[in-house]
Structure formats: C-alpha cells, structure tokens
N, C-alpha and C positions, 0 to 999 in steps of 0.2 A: 820377836816374827816377824819382818815386812811383808814376804810374800811368799808362793813359794807353788811348783807342779811335781808332782808324783807320778811316776803308774805304780800299779799294784807291784808287777816284777822287780820292780827297782831297789822294794823295800823288803831289805833281808830279813831274813828267818827270827827271831831270837831265842839263844838258848836259855829256859827253865829248870835248866836242871839243878839249880840253887836256889830254889823259891820256893820253901819250905809250902805257903798256903796252896800250892797249884801243883796237879799233876806232870811231872817232868816231860812226858812224853807229850804235851801238846805243847801246837805249833802257833805262835800270835807273829804278825809284822806289827809293828812297830812306828806305824806311819806319825804318828807326833817327831817322834826323834828323826824320820827323814825329811820332814820339814820343819824343825826346829820350832814348833809350837810353844809358846811361854803361856797361855791360859787355858789349855785342855789337853786332856789324855786320849789320843785316838790310836786304836788296834782293831786288827783283823784279827780273830780267833778260826781258827780249824781246828775243829772235834771229828775224831773217828768215832763207830757205834760204841754207844752205851760210854762216853767219857762227858766226864760234866764241872761244873764251878758250883762248888757248896755253895750249900745258904748261908748268907755273912750280910753285914752290911757296912757302911764306911760310916765314919764319923761328920766328916764336913763333905763327902763328893756328893755328888749327885749323877746317876750315870744313867744313861738311856743306851737302847740297845735296837740293833734291825737284822732283824733274820733274813740274811744273803740267800743261801742255800739250807734245805735240810728242818726236819722236822723236831721238836726242839719239846720239852715237859717243862715249865718256867711257874717256880714257886715263889711269889713276891708276898708282901705284907709283915706287919710288926709280928713280931713272935705273941703267938695265939690267935692270930688271927691272918694267917696264911690263907692265901688262893693258891690252887695250880690249874694252870693252863697251858693244854696241846697246843704249840701256835708253827705257822708255817713262815714262809719265803712271804717278802713283805711289810710283818708285822715289826712296829714297833715296840716296847716295853721300856720302861723309866724304874726308876726307884731313888726316890730324893734321901737328904742323909737320914742315918738311922732308922732303913728299912729296908727289912732282911730281902734279899737276891740271891736266887741261884737257879742254874738251868741245867738238863743233863739231855745231850744230842741222841732222838730216840732213833736215827734213818741208820740205811745198812751203806750206805758210801761215806762222803766226807762230808760234814754241816761246816757252814762259815757263817758267823756272827761279829759283827761291826759295832764297837764298844765304844762310846764316848764318856768320858768324867769331866767335869770341872766342878770345881776349880782344880788345878793342874798341883796338888798337893801330893807330900807322901802320906797316903790316908789308909795301910794295911787293914784289911778286913779284921772286924770284930764279930764275937760272935751274937747275933738279934736278940738271942734267950737270958742274954745278963743287960741289954739295956730298958732301961725304965720305962 
C-alpha cells in the first residue's frame, strides 16, 4: 500500500455467511480491502441487539477495538483471569496475542465497533481455554 482515502459509504458490506466462526448475519465493512492495506486488518462491525463475537484469542495477532456507537459487554483476559467490562462510545480496548477477548452488544439500536488487527495474517480464533 502506498496511500489512500475512502469513505465508509464506499466500502462494501462483506457477506459472512460462509465464515463458521462468526454469526452469519453480522455486517462488516472491510476497510483494509478498500484501502489495500498490507500490514493491518481494519474492519467496521455492525451489531444488532444481542449479537456478539465469542470469547476467543489469536496466536499472532494483536487487536485494538474502538466503540463508535452503542453499549457493549467486553470480556478480556487469559482463561481463568477474565474481566468483564461494560463500555460505550469513545472506549478503546485491546488484546495481545493469546489473550482472550470477545464482546456482546447490549443496546436496542445498532452498535458499531472499529477493529484493527496486526500483523495482517490469517489468524483464526483459538479457544483461550486451550492455551497455556
């Protein structure tokens, strides 16, 4: 990637129906694809009431999240040391490699989360309870 600019409205919504680890009706916009980034994954996630990303971890990837809209229950920490936090707009949170994390939308409208992960590698979710 050299450089780029894109507006949210110009980033297509990704079909997740073939991704087993994610709820098929979640909407995401793959900003990284639209900007052709090489080193980071950047997604805008749209949540309906009650939707969630299950508690999971990644082997290599560090992830940073920013709550754009809505109230979320966030679960963070190693297996057996998890913390639950209720967070809202303007909140950042992060999880390093092999650190469990997940969140559930608590609101009545639509919740939006910006997710940034690096390095940009295929790093499917792991069960934090299986990590040492």
